[in-house]
N, C-alpha and C positions, 0 to 999 in steps of 0.2 A: 511486508511479508518476509519471513525468514525461512530458508530452505536448508536441507541437509547438504553437507559439502559434496557428497557423491552424486547429487542430482545432475543429469544432463539438461541442456537447454530445452530439449523437447519434452522431457518429463516435467520440467518447471512450467512450461506452457500448458501442458495438459492439466496440471494441478490447478493453475489459475483458472483455466476454463471450467473445471469442475466447481471450484469455489464460487465463481461468478454465476454459474448455472444454479447453484443452490441458494444463493443470497438474492440475486437480481432476477434470474430466469431468462429465458426458459431453460429448464433442466437439460443437461446433457445425458442422453440415454445410452446404456451399454449396448443395446440392440436396437435395430430399426423398429420404429413403432408400427403397429397394425393400423392401416388406413381404413377409416369407417366413413359412412355417409349418414346424414340426418334427413328425416322426413318430418316436416313441421316442428323443427327443433327437438326431435326425439330420435334416439338411436335404439332400434329394436335389436337387442343383443341375443345371440343364439348360444352364448357361453355364459351360463349363470355365475360360475365361480372364476371369473376372468382375473388374470394378473398380467403384469407387464405394461408397457406404455402403449398408448393409442394416439393417433393423430388424424387430422382431417384437412381438406383443402376447401377454403371458402369459394373458390372457383377453379376451373380446370388449369389455369395458368399460374395459380398461386403456389407458394411454397407450402410444405407440410407444416401445419400449426399444432401446437400442444393442446392436449386434452387432460384435464384433471378429473378423475372419477372415483378415487378411493374414498371410503367412508370418512366424512368429516374434512375432506381436503378441499380447500378453497384457495384461490390465488392470494387472497388477503392474509391467510394464515401461512401460506407456504413461502411467500417472498416478503422480505422486510426492508429491502434496499431499492431505491429507484422508483418509489411510488409517488405520484403527484395527485393529490386529492382535490376534489372540488372545493373551491374557496369557501362555499357555504357551510361545509362541515364544521369549521372552527367558529364561524360567526354565528351559526344557529345553535350549536350544541357545545358550548364550552364545557370542558371536563371539570368536575369538582375535584378538590384535593384527594378525596377518598378514591375516586375513580382512577386518578393518575397513579396513586400508590398501589392500588390493586393491579392495574395493568402492568406496572413495573415488574411484578412477580409472576406474570402470566406469560409463558413462552408460546402459547397457542393463539393468543389474541382473542380469547373468547369475549372479554368485556368490550373490546373494540367492535366486534361484530354485533354485540347487543346494542351498542350505541348506534350502529348503522341502522338497525331495525327500528330504533326509536326515532331516528332522524327521518326515516321514510314517511312518518306520519306528520311531520312538521310542514306547515304551509310554506310555499316559496317566498323567499325574501329577496330584496334587491341586492345586487352585488355592491359591496362597499367601494369597489373601484369602478368608475364610470366607464361603460362600454361605448366605444365610438366606432363609426363606420371605417372601413378599410381606407387607409390613406389619410384619415383625419388625425389631428394632433390636439392634445390637451395642454393647457398652459403648465409649464414646468414650475416646480417649487422645491423647496428644501425638504418637503415632506414625502418625496418620492421614496416609497417603501418597497424594498426587494425581499423582505423577510416574510415568512408565513405567520398567520395569526396563531396557529397551533403548531408548536415544534414537533409534536408527535405525529401530526398528520399534515405535512407540508403541502402547500399548493403552488409553490414557486421554486425554481432553480435558476441561477444566473451566473454569468461570468463578466468580469470587467477586464478590459485590455486597452492598450494604447495603439493608435493607428494613424498613419500619415496618408491622407487622401489627396490625390492630384485632381486636376480638372476632369470632370465626368467620372470621378471615383464612386465606387459602390461597395456596400456591405452586403454580402450574401449569407443568409442564414438558412441552413438545411436541416430538415428532420427526416433522416433516412429510415427505411424499414429494416435495414440490416447493415452490418459492417464487420469487416475483418480487422481486428486490432493489430497493431504493429508487433505486439508480443506473442501473437499466435503464429503457429507454423503455416507455411504457404498452402499446405493441403488441408488445413482445418476448415470446418464449416463456419460460415459467418454467424455472428450472434444476431438474433432478431431483436429489433429495437422498437420503441414507441408502439406498444401493443395495448390491447384491452381484452378483457375476458367477459364473455356473456354467458348467462345461465341457460342451461338446457337440461334435458332429462335422458336417462337410460332406463329401459324397461326390458324385462325378461320373464319367462314363465317360471313360476315357483316350483322348485323340486318338492317332492312329497315330504321329505324330512326337514325341509327348511322352514323355520318358524321366525318370521320377522319380529324384531323387538317391539314391544308395545310402547305407546306414548312417544314414538320417534317421529319427529316432524319431517325428517328427510326420507323416510321409507313409508310408502303407502301401499296398502294391500287392496287390490281390486280383483276379487275372485281369484284367478290363478296368475295374475300379473303383478309383479313388483316393480315399482318405479322409484328411482333415486335421482338425486341432483348431480349434474355434471357441470363443468366449466370448460368452455372452449375458447381458445385464443384466436384473435384476428388482428391484423394491422389496424392501429388507431388512426393512421394518417394515410393520405394518398401517396402513390409512388411519386418520387421526385418532388416532394413538397419543399418549397423554398420561398423565402421572403426576401425581397430586394429593397434596400434602403439607400437612396442616393445621397451624395454629398450635399446637394442643394437642400435636402430635407433637414440636414443637421445644422445648417447655418442659423436657423431660427432658435436653436438651443432649447427646443421644447420636447417634452416627452412624446415619443411616437408610439402609437398603439396600432397593431395590425391583427385582425382576427384571421386565424388560419382556416382555409377551406378544408372542411372535413368530408369523409366519405358519406354518401347518402344514407340517412337513417342512423348515423352514429349518435349515441347519447353523450359523447364527450365533446366539449368545446375548449379549444386552446387559443391562446393569444400570445403574441410576441410583443414585448415592450422594450423600447430603446431609450436610454437616457444619455444624451450627448453633453459633454463638457469640453470646451475648446481650451487647450493648454497654451499653445503658442499660435496666435492668429496668423502671424506672418508666415509660418511654416506649415499651415494646414495640419497641425498635430491635434488629435482628438483623444480624449479619454471616454470610452463608451462602456456602458453597462447594458448587456442584453439579457432579458429575463423571459423565460418561458413560464406562462401561468395557466393553470387549469381553471378556466373561467366558467365551468359548467354550473348551471342553475338546477336546483332540485325539482323533480317532477314526481308526484306521488305514484304514477303508474310505472316508473322505472326503478329497478333494483339499484340502490345507491352504490353497491360495489361495482356495478357495471360502468360507473362514471369515473373510475380511477384510471389514470394513465400509468402503465407499467413499463419497465425497462426504459426510463426516460433518458433521452439523449438529443443533443443538437450540436451542430458545429458551425463555425463562422469562418469565412474566407473573404479576401479583399480583391476587388477588381480595380486596376489602375491605382494602386496604392500599395503600401507595405505595413506590416505589423512592426511596431517598435517595442523596445524593452519597457516593461512596466515601471513607472516611477515609484521606487520603493520608499524614498524619503526625500522630503523637500528641504530638510535641514542641511546646512553646510557641513562638510566632512569634519571641520574643526569643532563643531558643536556636538558631535557624537561622543559618547563616553568611550573609555578605553576598550571595553568589551565589544561595543558596536564597531569601532574602528578595526579591531582585530578580525572580526568576522568579515567586514567589508574587504579587508586585505586578502584573507584566505580564500574567499569565494568571489574574487574580483572577475574571474573568467566564467563564472556561472551567471545565468540570466533568468529572471522571472518574466514570462511573457504574458501572464494573466493570473488572476485570482478568482476563486469560485465563491459563490454565495449559495449555501445549502447543498453544495456538491464540490467536486474538485475541478480545477481548470487543467486541461491536458493539452499538450502539443507534442509533436514528434520531431525529435532531434537526436542524432547520434551523440553518445558521450564525448564531451570535448568540443563538439561543434558549436560555433557561436554565431553562425549566419542567421538571418531572419527566418522565422517559421512561415509556412504557407497556410496552415490550418490550426485553429484553436477550437477546442470542444469542451462541452460540459460532461464530465465523467462521474458517475455515481460510485464506481469502484475502481479507483486509479491503480495502475500498476506501471512501474518504471524499471528499466534495467540500469543498474549502477555499474560504473567501470570497476573492474576487479582490482584489488590491491594485493601486493605481496609483502610478506614480512621479511623477505630476504634482501640483504644489502650485499652488493657485489663489489669486488675489487676492480682494478684497472683492466684485468684480463677476463672479466666476466664471470669469475668464480665466486660463489657465495661465501661471505665471511662467517665462518663457524669456529667456535672454540670448544675444544674437547673437555668434557666433564672428567674423563679419566686423568688427563694431564693436570687439570686444576685440582683434582682430588689428591694428586701426588705433588703439589706445588712445593718445590724445594726452597730451602733457605738460601740467602745470599743474593736473590734477585736475578739469577741467571737460569737459562734453560729455555726450551721451546714454549712452555706455558707463559713465562714472563714476557718473552718476545711477542707472543700473540696478543697479550693484553696491551703492551706498549704500541703495537702496530694498530690496534683498534682505536686507541686514543689519538694517534697521529692522523688517521684517516678522518676521524670526526672533526679534528681541528682544521684540517685542510678543507673539509666541506663547509665549515662556517666561514672560512676566508673566501671561498668561491661565492657563497651567497652574498657576502658584503660587496663583492665586486659587481654583482648583478643588480644592486640597488638602483643603479641609474636606469634600468630597464622598466621600472614600475612608475606609476604616476607620482609626481612630486609630492602631492598631498599625503600619500601613503608611506613615504620614506621614513618618517619619524617613527611610526608604529612598527614598520618592518625592522628598523634598527633596534627597537625595544625587544622585538622577538629574538633577534640574534644575540642581544645582551643576555636574555634568558638561556639561550643555548650555551653561551660562555659560562653562565652560572652552573649549568649541568656539567660542562667540561671540567670546571674546577672541582666539583664534587666527585666526579669520577677519578680525577687525579689524586684527590685527597684520600679516597678509598684505597688506591694503589699504594700510597705512602703508608697507610695503616697496615696493609698486608706485609709490607717490607719490615716495619719497625715493631709491630705488636704481635708477639707469638700467639697469644690467646685468640686474637682476631683471625690470624692466619690459620690456626687449627680449626676454628669454627667454620671458616670459609671452606677449608678442605673437606670437613665432614658434611657440610651442606651439599657440596658437589657430589660426594660419594652417595649421600642419601638420594639425591635426585637421579643419579645414574642407576642405582639399584632399583629405584621405582620404575624407571623406563624399562629395564630388563624384565621386571616382574609383570608389567602390564602390556608390553608390546612384543616380547619375545617368548616368554614361557607360556605354554598352552595348558588349559585345564585337562587333567588326565581323566579318562573315563573310569567309571567304577567297575570292578570285577568281583564276582563272588569267590570268597576264600572258603572252601569246604572244611579246612582244618580249623580255622578260627571262627567259622560260621558267621562271618560278617562280610559286608562289601568293602573292599579296599581299593585305593587308586591303582590303576594298571601302569606298568612301566617303572622306570628308574626315577627316583626323586632327584631333582636338580634345583638347587636354591639359587636366587640371584647372586648371593655372595660367591658361590662356587663358579658361576659363569664369569664373574668379575675377576676372581683370582686366576682362573684358567685362561683368561683373555678370549672367551668364546662368544662375546657379544656379536650380534649381527651388524652388518655394515649399515651405517646411517643412524645407529643409536648412540646416545650419549653426547649430543652436541647442543651447545647454546647458540641461538641466533644472536646477532650483534646487539639488537636492542635489549634482549633478555639479560645478557651478561653486563651490559652497560647499566641497566636498571639495578642489578644486584650490587655492582661496584659503587654506584652513587648513593646507595642506601646504607652502606657499611657504617659510616660515622654516626648517622642518626640512630641506628639500631644499637650500636655498641656503647655510645656515650649518652648517658641520660641528661647531660647538660648541653648537648649540642643544639645550636639554633636550627638545625635541620628538622628538629621535632616540631617546629612551627609550620612545617610544610606538609601538605597532603599530596603525595605523588600519585598520579593516576595515569595508567597506560591507556591511550586512546587508539583503539584499533578494532576492526570488525572481528566477529566471531571466527575462530579457527586460526588466529595468528600466533597464539602462544602466550596470551596475557596471563592465564591461570598458572602456567608453569613458571613464569617470571615471579609472580606473587609467591608461589610455593617456595621458590629458591630463597627469597628473603625470609619467609617464615622458618625454613630449615636453618638458616644462619642464626636467627634469633634463638 
C-alpha cells in the first residue's frame, strides 16, 4: 500500500482499517449501529425507510455483530477477500469458460450467486478428501494438495514454516473470534474473524404511497406487510478454538487431519490438516504445512451462501520449541547466479519465517529485528510497516550534504570557487565511503565477499564517471554552459512551483475583465533579486552525483556510457524525478 507523505501513523492505521473493512469485513461504521432483536429469524422494523448500520447480539455476552440489510446487499457480494468456500462448490459445479469470462466483468458477483442457487439443487456428493476422525492420520503421499479446486472460490488457505521441536514439543493452532493487529492503534476496535452469515428477514408495515417493485424475489407483499432479506453475522467458531499437534504425532511423517469442533447447529464444517517433513532428524527440525479447509458438505435444506467462512484467519505458535527461518534455497551459494547472489547479500539480515498458500504468511517483528518470532499467522490482507529511508547524506558533523543550484548556475571558469569546492568535496566523501565499505568486507560471510567486492567495483565505476563529468565541466565550454543552464532551469522551476503562489482574480471595471490581483513577480525576478526562500534551490548529494555521472553519456554520442541504463532506486518522495529532470534539462 502507498500512502501520501503527510499521513501520520494513526491516519495510516485508520485507512488500513477502512480498506480491510471494505474488502474483508466486517465494515467499520462511522456511527454506532442500532442494536436490534430477532423473533423467529425476523426483525419487525418500525422504521420503513431505515438507513444507517444495524447490529445484533447472538446472546447477551456476545459482541455486536454486523447486519446487512440494504436492497441487494449480501455478504457474498460485499466482501471479496478472505472467503473460504465449501469444497463441493468446485467439485460439483465447475465453471464453464463462458461463466468465468462473464464473472470477470461482473463487479457485483451476480453470476456467482446464480451458480450458488443452481448448486443448491445438486445432490450431495462425497468429499474428494477423505474425512477422518479426530486424531486419526491418513497415509502421506506426494499428492498432498493444499490448493483449491476452483481458484475463484477457494476452499483452503495454508502456511508453511520451519520449526524446531524439543521433547514434549507441541504445535498450537488457534482460530480466534477477534484480533487487534499490530498495525492498529492501541485504542482501536479488534477485527472480528472467522465468521459466517445467516439469512433472516426484515418486515415492516407498508406506507400508503410505497409500491414494491413487481417480479422482485426479495420483496414480498403480504397485505400491508413488506418482507425483505437480511444477512446477520455470527462467529463461525467457538471461543478459544485451538488444535494441538504433538511432536510424537509428527514422527510418523503422515498427514494429520483434525476436524474442528463447531458451534451447535452450525452449517459450516472446518478441518485442520498438517503435512510434516523432517529436514534434519538429528536436530528435530521440521518443515510443516498447516492448512485450514472448509470441508462442508452440501445440504438441500441449507442456503449455500451460509456455508462460507468469512474473515478467514488462523495462527500458529510453538510450545517447547522455536520457529526457525524458512529454508529459501537448498542450492549452494556458489550455484546461484549473479543476481541471486546480489539479492542474498543485500537482504542477508532479512528473514522469511513462513510462506502462504492462498493467503499471506504473517509474523510480527520490529524492523531490523532478527530474533525468532513467537507467532505465525495466515493473513488474507497483509500489511507491514517498512523502516523509513532518507535521501539525505550527512557529513561528519551531521549536516546534510547539499549543493546550491544558484552557485552551480554561476559556475565560474578556471575550476576555482565555492561551487567547484563543493563538487570536489562530494567526490572525496564518496571515495572515502567506498574505502570504508571495503574495510568492512571481513564482517560479512566469506561466501558473500566476492559479490560484495563486485558491488564495490561498480561503485568505483560510478566514481570514475562522476570524476569524468567534472573533467568535462572544466575542459569543455559547451558542456559547462549547458550544465549551468540546466541548474538555472531547475532553480527557476523550484521558485515557480514552491514559492510563487497563484494570485486570486479580481474584477477590473475599466477593462471589464477579471485580472490577477497584486503585483506580478516572475521566477526570473526572484532569482535576479536573490529573493528565493530559504531551503529552495539545493541538490541532494545523490541527485547532483547522478547528473555529473550522466554528463559524458549525454554529451558524447560515441560514449560507452550510452550502453548503460541508469536507474535511481529509491522510494517515492526521495527526489528521483528531480534528478531525472536535471539530466533532461542538460540534454
